[in-house]
C-alpha positions as CSV (number, residue, x, y, z in Angstrom):
1,M,-70.0,-187.3,-50.5
2,I,-71.7,-183.9,-49.9
3,D,-75.1,-185.5,-49.7
4,F,-73.8,-188.0,-47.2
5,L,-72.3,-185.3,-45.0
6,H,-75.5,-183.3,-45.2
7,K,-77.5,-186.3,-44.1
8,K,-75.1,-187.1,-41.2
9,L,-74.8,-183.5,-39.9
10,G,-78.4,-182.4,-40.5
11,D,-79.5,-179.1,-42.0
12,F,-78.3,-176.8,-39.2
13,W,-74.8,-178.1,-38.8
14,F,-74.3,-178.7,-42.5
15,Y,-75.3,-175.2,-43.5
16,S,-73.3,-173.8,-40.6
17,L,-70.2,-175.6,-41.9
18,M,-70.9,-174.4,-45.4
19,I,-71.2,-170.8,-44.3
20,F,-68.2,-171.2,-42.1
21,C,-66.0,-172.4,-45.0
22,A,-67.3,-169.6,-47.3
23,M,-66.7,-166.9,-44.7
24,R,-63.2,-168.2,-43.8
25,A,-62.2,-168.0,-47.5
26,A,-63.4,-164.4,-47.4
27,D,-61.7,-163.8,-44.1
28,A,-58.3,-164.8,-45.4
29,L,-58.5,-161.6,-47.6
30,N,-60.1,-159.6,-44.8
31,M,-57.2,-160.6,-42.5
32,F,-54.8,-159.3,-45.1
33,V,-56.7,-156.0,-45.1
34,G,-56.8,-155.7,-41.3
35,L,-53.4,-157.0,-40.4
36,W,-51.3,-155.8,-43.3
37,L,-53.0,-153.2,-45.6
38,V,-54.4,-151.0,-42.8
39,P,-51.3,-150.8,-40.6
40,K,-49.1,-150.3,-43.8
41,Y,-51.0,-147.2,-45.0
42,V,-52.6,-145.8,-41.9
43,P,-50.1,-143.7,-39.9
44,Q,-49.4,-145.3,-36.5
45,D,-50.8,-142.3,-34.6
46,E,-54.1,-142.7,-36.5
47,L,-54.4,-146.5,-36.4
48,G,-56.2,-146.5,-33.1
49,A,-59.0,-144.4,-34.6
50,V,-60.1,-147.1,-37.1
51,L,-62.2,-149.2,-34.7
52,P,-64.0,-146.2,-33.1
53,L,-64.7,-144.7,-36.5
54,T,-66.2,-148.0,-37.7
55,T,-68.4,-148.1,-34.6
56,F,-69.3,-144.5,-35.1
57,A,-70.3,-145.2,-38.7
58,T,-72.8,-147.7,-37.4
59,A,-73.9,-145.5,-34.5
60,I,-75.0,-142.5,-36.6
61,A,-77.2,-144.9,-38.6
62,I,-78.7,-146.6,-35.6
63,P,-82.3,-145.6,-36.4
64,A,-81.9,-147.1,-39.9
65,Y,-80.2,-150.2,-38.5
66,V,-82.9,-150.8,-35.9
67,F,-85.5,-150.3,-38.6
68,A,-83.9,-152.9,-40.9
69,M,-83.4,-155.4,-38.0
70,T,-87.0,-155.0,-37.0
71,F,-88.1,-156.7,-40.1
72,M,-85.6,-159.5,-39.9
73,K,-88.0,-161.9,-38.1
74,E,-91.0,-161.0,-40.3
75,L,-88.9,-161.5,-43.5
76,N,-87.9,-164.9,-42.1
77,T,-91.5,-165.8,-41.3
78,L,-92.8,-164.8,-44.7
79,A,-90.0,-166.5,-46.5
80,T,-90.6,-169.7,-44.5
81,K,-94.3,-169.6,-45.4
82,K,-93.3,-168.8,-49.1
83,E,-95.6,-165.7,-49.0
84,F,-93.5,-163.9,-51.6
85,G,-96.2,-161.4,-52.6
86,K,-96.3,-160.1,-49.1
87,M,-92.6,-160.3,-48.8
88,K,-92.2,-158.1,-51.8
89,S,-94.6,-155.4,-50.4
90,L,-92.7,-155.6,-47.1
91,M,-89.3,-155.0,-48.7
92,R,-90.7,-152.1,-50.7
93,G,-92.0,-150.5,-47.6
94,V,-88.6,-151.0,-45.9
95,F,-86.8,-149.5,-48.8
96,V,-88.9,-146.3,-48.6
97,G,-88.4,-146.2,-44.8
98,M,-84.7,-146.5,-45.2
99,G,-84.6,-143.4,-47.4
100,L,-86.3,-141.4,-44.5
101,F,-83.8,-142.8,-42.0
102,L,-80.9,-141.8,-44.3
103,F,-82.0,-138.2,-44.0
104,L,-82.1,-138.6,-40.2
105,S,-78.6,-140.1,-40.2
106,I,-77.3,-137.1,-42.1
107,L,-78.7,-134.8,-39.5
108,I,-77.2,-136.8,-36.7
109,A,-73.8,-136.8,-38.4
110,K,-74.0,-133.1,-39.0
111,L,-74.4,-132.4,-35.3
112,T,-72.1,-135.0,-33.8
113,M,-69.3,-135.7,-36.3
114,P,-67.1,-132.6,-35.8
115,L,-66.9,-133.2,-32.0
116,F,-66.2,-136.9,-32.5
117,M,-63.4,-136.2,-35.1
118,E,-61.9,-133.9,-32.6
119,R,-61.8,-136.7,-30.0
120,M,-60.3,-139.0,-32.6
121,R,-57.6,-136.4,-33.3
122,L,-58.5,-136.4,-37.1
123,V,-59.5,-133.7,-39.7
124,E,-63.0,-134.5,-41.1
125,G,-62.7,-133.3,-44.8
126,S,-64.4,-135.8,-47.1
127,L,-64.2,-138.5,-44.5
128,G,-67.6,-137.5,-43.0
129,F,-69.4,-138.2,-46.3
130,L,-67.7,-141.6,-46.6
131,I,-68.6,-142.6,-43.1
132,I,-72.3,-141.8,-43.8
133,A,-72.2,-143.8,-47.0
134,S,-70.6,-146.7,-45.3
135,A,-73.1,-146.6,-42.4
136,F,-76.2,-146.4,-44.6
137,L,-75.2,-149.1,-47.0
138,G,-74.1,-151.3,-44.1
139,C,-77.5,-150.9,-42.5
140,T,-79.5,-151.4,-45.7
141,S,-77.8,-154.6,-46.9
142,P,-79.3,-156.8,-44.1
143,V,-82.8,-156.2,-45.5
144,Y,-81.8,-158.1,-48.6
145,T,-79.4,-160.7,-47.1
146,N,-82.0,-161.5,-44.4
147,A,-84.5,-162.5,-47.1
148,L,-81.9,-164.9,-48.4
149,Q,-81.3,-166.1,-44.9
150,G,-85.1,-166.7,-44.3
151,L,-85.3,-168.7,-47.5
152,K,-82.3,-170.7,-46.4
153,K,-80.4,-169.8,-49.6
154,F,-77.1,-170.5,-47.9
155,K,-75.3,-171.3,-51.1
156,A,-76.1,-167.8,-52.3
157,I,-75.0,-166.3,-49.0
158,S,-71.7,-168.3,-49.2
159,L,-71.1,-167.0,-52.8
160,I,-71.8,-163.4,-51.8
161,N,-69.3,-163.7,-48.9
162,I,-66.6,-165.2,-51.1
163,I,-66.9,-162.6,-53.8
164,G,-67.4,-159.6,-51.5
165,A,-64.0,-159.9,-49.8
166,P,-61.9,-159.5,-53.1
167,I,-64.1,-156.6,-54.0
168,R,-63.3,-154.9,-50.7
169,L,-59.6,-155.7,-51.1
170,L,-59.3,-154.4,-54.6
171,T,-61.2,-151.2,-53.7
172,M,-58.9,-150.5,-50.8
173,L,-55.8,-151.3,-52.8
174,V,-56.8,-148.6,-55.2
175,A,-58.1,-146.0,-52.7
176,M,-55.9,-146.3,-49.6
177,P,-52.6,-145.1,-51.1
178,F,-54.3,-141.7,-51.8
179,R,-55.7,-141.2,-48.3
180,A,-55.6,-144.2,-46.0
181,I,-58.6,-143.8,-43.7
182,S,-60.9,-142.5,-46.5
183,G,-59.8,-145.4,-48.7
184,Y,-60.6,-147.7,-45.9
185,F,-64.2,-146.5,-45.7
186,I,-64.6,-146.6,-49.5
187,G,-63.6,-150.3,-49.2
188,Q,-66.1,-150.8,-46.3
189,S,-68.9,-149.3,-48.5
190,S,-68.1,-151.5,-51.5
191,V,-69.1,-154.8,-49.7
192,P,-72.7,-153.9,-48.6
193,A,-73.3,-152.2,-52.0
194,F,-72.3,-155.5,-53.7
195,Q,-74.4,-157.5,-51.2
196,I,-77.6,-155.5,-52.1
197,F,-77.2,-156.0,-55.8
198,A,-76.2,-159.7,-55.5
199,S,-79.1,-160.4,-53.1
200,I,-81.6,-158.8,-55.5
201,F,-80.2,-161.1,-58.3
202,F,-80.7,-164.2,-56.2
203,L,-84.1,-163.1,-55.1
204,R,-85.3,-162.3,-58.6
205,K,-87.6,-165.4,-58.8
206,E,-89.3,-164.7,-55.5
207,L,-89.6,-161.0,-56.1
208,S,-91.0,-161.5,-59.7
209,V,-94.4,-162.3,-58.2
210,K,-97.2,-159.8,-57.9
211,A,-97.1,-157.8,-54.7
212,E,-99.9,-158.6,-52.3
213,P,-101.4,-156.3,-49.7
214,Y,-99.4,-156.3,-46.5
215,W,-99.3,-152.9,-44.8
216,T,-102.4,-152.6,-42.6
217,K,-103.2,-150.7,-39.4
218,P,-102.6,-153.8,-37.2
219,V,-99.3,-154.5,-39.0
220,F,-98.1,-150.9,-38.3
221,K,-99.1,-151.2,-34.7
222,S,-97.3,-154.5,-34.3
223,F,-94.1,-153.3,-35.9
224,S,-94.2,-150.1,-33.8
225,R,-94.0,-152.3,-30.7
226,L,-91.3,-154.5,-32.3
227,F,-89.3,-151.4,-33.3
228,A,-89.2,-150.2,-29.7
229,G,-88.0,-153.5,-28.4
230,M,-85.5,-154.0,-31.2
231,G,-84.3,-150.4,-30.6
232,L,-83.5,-151.1,-27.0
233,Y,-81.8,-154.4,-27.9
234,I,-79.5,-152.8,-30.5
235,I,-79.0,-149.2,-29.5
236,I,-77.8,-149.4,-25.9
237,P,-75.2,-152.1,-26.3
238,M,-74.0,-150.4,-29.5
239,L,-73.5,-147.1,-27.7
240,T,-71.7,-149.0,-24.9
241,G,-69.3,-150.3,-27.6
242,L,-68.9,-146.8,-29.0
243,V,-68.1,-145.5,-25.6
244,E,-65.5,-148.3,-25.0
245,W,-63.8,-147.9,-28.4
246,T,-63.8,-144.1,-28.1
247,I,-62.2,-144.2,-24.6
248,L,-59.6,-146.6,-25.9
249,R,-58.6,-144.1,-28.6
250,Q,-59.0,-140.9,-26.6
251,R,-57.5,-141.9,-23.2
252,L,-54.6,-144.2,-24.4
253,P,-51.3,-143.1,-26.0
254,S,-51.3,-143.6,-29.8
255,V,-49.1,-146.7,-29.5
256,E,-51.5,-148.4,-27.1
257,S,-54.6,-147.6,-29.0
258,G,-52.8,-148.8,-32.2
259,A,-51.8,-152.0,-30.3
260,F,-55.4,-152.5,-29.4
261,Y,-56.4,-152.4,-33.1
262,M,-53.8,-155.0,-33.9
263,V,-54.7,-157.2,-31.0
264,T,-58.4,-157.3,-32.0
265,R,-57.5,-158.3,-35.6
266,F,-56.2,-161.5,-34.1
267,S,-58.8,-162.0,-31.3
268,D,-61.6,-161.5,-33.8
269,I,-60.5,-164.7,-35.4
270,T,-62.1,-166.4,-32.4
271,G,-65.4,-165.0,-33.6
272,F,-65.1,-166.5,-37.1
273,V,-67.1,-169.6,-36.0
274,S,-69.8,-167.5,-34.2
275,G,-70.5,-165.5,-37.4
276,A,-71.3,-168.6,-39.3
277,L,-73.4,-170.1,-36.5
278,L,-75.3,-166.8,-35.9
279,L,-76.2,-166.6,-39.6
280,T,-77.6,-170.1,-39.6
281,L,-79.1,-170.0,-36.1
282,F,-81.6,-167.3,-36.6
283,P,-83.9,-168.9,-39.2
284,F,-83.7,-172.3,-37.4
285,T,-84.6,-170.9,-34.0
286,S,-87.2,-168.7,-35.5
287,E,-88.8,-171.7,-37.1
288,L,-88.7,-173.7,-33.9
289,A,-90.3,-170.9,-32.0
290,E,-93.0,-170.5,-34.6
291,N,-93.8,-174.2,-34.2
292,G,-93.9,-174.0,-30.4
293,K,-90.7,-176.0,-29.9
294,S,-87.8,-175.3,-27.6
295,T,-84.7,-173.3,-28.9
296,K,-82.6,-174.2,-25.8
297,S,-80.8,-177.2,-27.3
298,L,-79.4,-175.3,-30.3
299,V,-78.2,-172.4,-28.2
300,I,-76.4,-174.7,-25.7
301,K,-74.8,-176.8,-28.5
302,S,-73.6,-173.7,-30.4
303,S,-72.3,-172.1,-27.1
304,L,-70.3,-175.3,-26.3
305,V,-68.7,-175.4,-29.7
306,M,-67.8,-171.7,-29.4
307,L,-66.4,-172.2,-25.8
308,I,-64.1,-175.1,-26.9
309,L,-62.8,-173.2,-30.0
310,G,-62.4,-170.0,-28.1
311,F,-60.4,-171.6,-25.3
312,A,-58.1,-173.4,-27.8
313,S,-57.5,-170.2,-29.8
314,A,-56.6,-168.3,-26.6
315,I,-54.0,-170.9,-25.7
316,L,-52.5,-170.7,-29.2
317,F,-52.4,-166.9,-29.1
318,W,-50.7,-166.9,-25.7
319,I,-47.9,-169.1,-27.2
320,F,-47.5,-167.5,-30.6
321,G,-49.0,-164.1,-30.2
322,E,-45.8,-162.1,-29.8
323,A,-44.2,-163.8,-32.9
324,L,-47.3,-163.2,-35.0
325,L,-47.4,-159.5,-34.2
326,G,-43.8,-159.2,-35.3
327,F,-44.6,-160.3,-38.8
328,F,-46.8,-157.2,-39.7
329,P,-46.0,-153.6,-40.4
330,N,-44.8,-151.8,-37.3
331,G,-45.2,-155.1,-35.5
332,E,-42.1,-154.6,-33.4
333,D,-43.9,-151.6,-31.7
334,F,-47.0,-153.8,-30.9
335,A,-45.3,-157.1,-30.0
336,P,-45.0,-156.2,-26.3
337,Y,-48.8,-156.2,-26.1
338,Y,-49.2,-159.8,-27.2
339,W,-50.7,-160.7,-23.8
340,A,-53.8,-158.8,-24.8
341,I,-54.6,-161.2,-27.7
342,P,-55.7,-164.2,-25.6
343,W,-57.4,-161.8,-23.2
344,M,-59.5,-160.3,-26.0
345,A,-60.1,-163.8,-27.5
346,G,-61.8,-164.7,-24.2
347,I,-63.9,-161.6,-24.3
348,T,-64.9,-162.2,-27.9
349,T,-65.8,-165.8,-27.1
350,L,-68.1,-164.9,-24.3
351,G,-69.6,-162.0,-26.4
352,S,-70.4,-164.5,-29.1
353,I,-72.1,-166.9,-26.7
354,Q,-74.2,-164.0,-25.4
355,A,-75.1,-163.1,-29.0
356,F,-76.4,-166.7,-29.5
357,Y,-78.8,-166.2,-26.6
358,T,-80.0,-162.7,-27.4
359,N,-80.4,-163.4,-31.2
360,T,-82.4,-166.5,-30.4
361,E,-84.7,-164.6,-28.0
362,V,-85.3,-162.0,-30.7
363,S,-85.9,-164.7,-33.4
364,A,-88.5,-166.2,-31.1
365,G,-90.1,-162.8,-30.4
366,R,-89.1,-162.8,-26.8
367,F,-87.9,-159.5,-25.5
368,G,-88.2,-160.1,-21.7
369,F,-84.4,-160.0,-21.3
370,L,-84.4,-156.3,-22.1
371,W,-85.7,-155.5,-18.6
372,W,-82.2,-156.2,-17.3
373,Y,-80.2,-156.0,-20.5
374,A,-80.9,-152.3,-21.5
375,P,-80.5,-150.8,-18.0
376,F,-77.3,-152.6,-17.4
377,F,-75.6,-151.4,-20.6
378,A,-76.9,-147.9,-20.0
379,F,-75.5,-147.8,-16.5
380,W,-72.2,-149.4,-17.6
381,S,-71.6,-146.7,-20.3
382,I,-72.2,-143.9,-17.7
383,L,-70.0,-145.6,-15.1
384,L,-67.2,-146.0,-17.6
385,L,-67.3,-142.4,-18.7
386,V,-67.3,-141.2,-15.1
387,I,-64.4,-143.5,-14.1
388,T,-62.1,-142.8,-17.0
389,G,-63.0,-139.0,-17.0
390,Y,-62.7,-138.7,-13.2
391,G,-60.8,-135.4,-13.6
392,Y,-64.0,-133.7,-14.7
393,F,-65.7,-134.8,-11.4
394,K,-63.1,-133.7,-8.9
395,N,-65.5,-131.5,-6.9
396,I,-68.4,-134.0,-7.1
397,M,-66.7,-137.4,-6.6
398,P,-65.9,-138.5,-3.0
399,E,-62.2,-137.7,-2.3
400,P,-61.1,-141.3,-1.4
401,V,-62.5,-142.5,-4.8
402,F,-60.9,-139.6,-6.7
403,E,-57.5,-140.3,-5.0
404,F,-57.8,-144.0,-5.8
405,L,-58.4,-143.4,-9.5
406,K,-55.7,-140.8,-9.6
407,T,-53.0,-143.0,-8.0
408,H,-53.9,-146.1,-10.2
409,N,-53.3,-146.1,-14.0
410,I,-57.1,-146.4,-14.6
411,T,-56.7,-145.6,-18.3
412,S,-54.1,-148.1,-19.3
413,L,-54.8,-150.8,-21.8
414,K,-54.9,-153.4,-19.0
415,A,-57.3,-151.4,-16.9
416,L,-59.7,-150.8,-19.9
417,L,-59.6,-154.5,-20.8
418,S,-60.4,-155.3,-17.1
419,F,-63.5,-153.1,-17.4
420,Q,-64.6,-155.0,-20.5
421,T,-64.0,-158.3,-18.7
422,V,-66.1,-157.4,-15.7
423,R,-68.9,-156.3,-18.0
424,I,-68.8,-159.5,-20.0
425,L,-68.6,-161.8,-16.9
426,I,-71.6,-160.1,-15.3
427,T,-73.8,-160.4,-18.4
428,Q,-72.6,-164.0,-19.0
429,A,-73.7,-165.0,-15.5
430,I,-77.2,-163.6,-16.0
431,I,-77.5,-165.2,-19.5
432,T,-76.3,-168.6,-18.3
433,A,-78.9,-168.5,-15.5
434,S,-81.6,-167.5,-18.0
435,I,-80.7,-170.4,-20.4
436,I,-80.7,-172.9,-17.5
437,R,-84.2,-171.8,-16.5
438,Q,-85.7,-172.1,-20.0
439,K,-87.8,-175.2,-20.7
């Protein structure tokens, strides 16, 4: 039966389905964590800080994350060619580099964390160390899981996803009753730590070969250029996300920022399919590009599947969202914000489609989209900070603009979701035009 299904669907859709099933089994536990465990233990006035802190954890390790992602395509290429000796040398070099970037991340955290914690209305304590650990492990684990991805070891990836979720749940169940947010980040750290060790186990055959020379002057030069391109691709949108999440916590009342956390736990369900497709898409589009073939068809088909499922989930959330929120801890406080679930589901759907395009371009070694992508996100971050912090610019901003912002509730949840919608629609229009023009 499985072989028949594999033959009928083909490699890409069969492996996407397999990864999807594995990830959804894991997500059942992750949903319990996000929708029940976190709101149960995290005080309501701190709940809105969870998402910005998670984004900040990644942001302080941005150099390490970019470094790891730089080697994603090369790992895929070497794995596809079965050049395991070179792959072993590459991974050794990456491991050493990650140690240097850990030191850099600690310095960044030392300088920025106290100010950020003040904005989050939290006391740092041991939380700072746990955030750094979570960030570093989260940035290191893709080096190993990408090797499995390149070798198309999707069964191993599925198993890692299924086992990782219970480990995260058990860790949080033990740690969160003592200090909720610290316990949350201990749980967040446990998953990438497990992924690293499990990936090494599944790669033991490929990594048992003798290391072959890999690091040469031309290789360093090539990766320096790739690092710069990958840096722009990852850093600027990530900082935009950090700005948006921080504003949502800092500018909104605690109940609204907490409601946004609960809303996104549901709307993220829309992205469950995209996670499986993205994981499978990269090695396939990379292989197509290596062979000089078009990647357009896979991107369009994946986008259509995502669009249909996203639209269907938005309708269901509009009908049942209020009742669903009422089932969970403090749900009666958040139920009036049910309207934001289908709204965020739409934003998540379009964001996933955009990720299909950008990840495919990166997998093909095409970074031309950065000429508009990076400046747009940088401009948007600055604009958002100026608009929502208009009070700081009273003597600089034109008086009519200042009065307009003052008389409108520009920092309400609806207003901030409207900003996200404008951003996602502009980028979607540009990306759609780019896909249509591709041969």
